[in-house]
N, C-alpha and C positions, 0 to 999 in steps of 0.2 A: 134555366131550370136546374142545372147542376148546382149553381150558386145558392139557389133557394133551398135545395135539399141539403147542402152542406151546412147552411145556417140552421135548418131544423135539427140536424144531427148535433150541432154544437149546443143548441138550446137544451136538448135532452141530456147531453153530457154534463152541462152546467147544473141543471136541476138535480141530476143524480149526485153530483159532488156536494151541492148544498144540502141534500137530504142526509148525506153521510156526515156533515159537519156537526159537532156537538153544539147544543143550544147554550152558548155562553157569550160572555162579553167580547172575547177575542174574535169569534167568528163574525159577530155583528160589526166590530170595528174594521175587520178586513174588507167588508163590503162597503161601508160608508166612507172609508178612507181610500178606496180605490186601490187596494194593494194588488189585486188582480183586475186589470182594466176590463178584460173580456167578461169576467164573471159579474163584476159590478155593473157594467154596461147593460148586460142582458137583464139583470134584476131591475135596474132603474128603468130601462126602456119598457119592459113588460109591465111593471107596476104603474108607470105613468100612463101608458096607453089604456090599461084597465080602468084606472081612476077617471080619466077623461071620458072614456066610454060610459062609465056608470053615471057620470054627471049629465050625460046627454040622453041616455036611454035607461030603461029599467034594469035592475040587477039580473032578473031572469033572462031578459033578452041578451045582455052582455055575456052571461054565463053560457047561454045556448049557442050564440054565435062563435065565441071563443072555442068552445068544445067542438063545434062543427068544423071550424077551420083547422083545429088540431087533428081531428079525425081525418079530414081530407088530406092533410099533409102526410100523416103516417101511412095512409092507404097508398097515396101516390109514391111515397118513398119505398114502401114494401113492393109495389108492382115494378118500380124502376130497378130495384136491386134484383128481383126475380128475373126480369128480362135480361139484365146485364149478366147474371150468372148463367142463364141459358145460352146466351150468345157466346160468351167466353168459355163456356163449359167448365165452370168452376163449381165448387161445392162449399161455399162460405157459410151456408146455413142462414138462419133467420137474422135479419139485420138488427133487430132489437133484442137479440138473445141476452146480452149482458144486462139490459134494463129489465127484461122480464124476470131474470133471476135475482134482481136486486131486492133485498129485504127492506120493505117499507113499513114494517110493523114497529110501533112504539113500544119500547120496553117499559116494564112496570117502574123501574127506577127513574127513567126519564120523565114519565108522567107524574110521579110523586115529586120529583124535583121541580117541575114546572108548576104544579099545584102549590107546593110550599112557597115558591117565590111569589106567585100570584097572591096567595093569602097574606103574606107578609106585607106586600105593597098595599093591598086593600085595607088591612088593619091600620097601617100607618097613615094612609090617606083619610080614612074615617076619623081617626083620632085628631088629625090636623084640622079637619073641617069642624069638628066639635069644639076644638080650642078656639078657632077663629070666630065661629058664629056665637058662641057663648061668652065671648069677650074675656078670655083668660088674661090676655094682654091687650089693652086698648089700642096701643100704637100698631101692633100687628093686625088687629081687626080693621083699623082705619086704612092701612095699606091694602089689605084684602078688599075693602070696599072700593078703593080707588081703582084697583085692577078690574073688579066687576063692572064698574062704571065705564072703563075703557072698552071692555068687552061688549057693552051695549052698542057702542058706536061701530066696533068691528063687525058685530052681527048685522048692523044696518047696511054696511058696505058690502059684505060678502056673505054668501050662504055657507052652510056647513060643508058641503062637498068641495067648494073652492078652498076653504081653509085646510081641508085634508090634503088637497093637491099641493098647496103651498107648503104645508108641513113636510110632505113627502119629498118635494124638490129641495127644501132646505136641509133635510136630513142627509141628502147625498151631495150637498154643495158647501154648506157652512162649515162643517168639520174640516174639510180639506182646505178651505180658505183660511181657517184659523190655524191649521197646522203649518201652512206656508208663510203666515204672517204673525206667528205667535208672539214675538217680542213686542212689536208695535201695538198689537191689539191688547196685550196684557197691560201695557203702560196706560192706555186710555181707560181700560176697565178698572184699574186700580184707582185712577183719579175719580171716576164716577162712583165707585164703591166707597171711597173715603168721604166724598161729598155727601152721599146718602147717609152714611153712618153719622156724620156730623149733624145733619139735619134731624135724623131720628133721635139722637141723644138730646138735642135741644127741645124737641117736642116732648120727650119723656120727662125732662126736668120741668117743663112748663105745665104739664098736665098733672093736677094734684091726685088724680085717681089712677095714674099709671103705677103698676105694681113692680116695675123693673126700672132700676136706676143705672145709668152708665157707671162704669168702674171709676172714672175720674171724679164724678160727683160724690160717689160713696167714699172715696179716699179723702176728699176735701172735708167732708162732714166729720170723719174720724179725727182729722187733724185739729178741727175746732174743739 
C-alpha cells in the first residue's frame, strides 16, 4: 500500500514538473531521449497504457475509468495521510497542498505561441499537398504516389489505433537507438540517400516533362 501511494505521489510530482516545462523542442527531447529516466518512464508508461486501453474500449470508458482510478488513489492517499498525522500527532497539512497551489492556467503568450506554430505547420503542409497533387514537380508527385500506395497496404495490415501505438513506441525508442548508434546509422543512411538521389536524377533526365534538372545535367548542357 505504501509503495502504491509513493508511486501515486511521484506521478503527481512528475505531472507538475511537466506542466511547468516550456513547450519547446528541448523539453520534448528531454522526454524522448530519456534524459530523466523516471519522468520519461512515467510519461511513456501512462501514454502507452492509455493508448492500448483506447484501442480496446471506447474513449469515454477509458476516460471514466482512468479518472475514477485517479480519484480513488487521491482519496486513499488523503485518508492515509490524515490517519498518519492523527496517529503521529503532526500538523503537516493537506498532502496535495503544493499541487493545489500550482498555477495551471495557460498564459496568453503561450497560447499565441502554440497557435502561431500550429498555423505555420498547417500552412506549410497545405502548400506541400497542393504542390504534390497539382504536379508542380512530376518526380516528387510520383514519389508521393508510391508512398500513398505503400500506405494502402499498411492500412490493410493495421488499423489506425495500432499505427498510433507503434508511432508512440517508436517516438520513445528510435531516437535513443539512433543517439547510441549515430555513426553507423548515418553511414547506411548516407548510402541510401545517395542511391535515391542518383535514381531520382536519372528519372528527371528521362522524363521530358520534368521541370527540374539535376545540377550535373545542367552544367553538362552549358559546357556543350
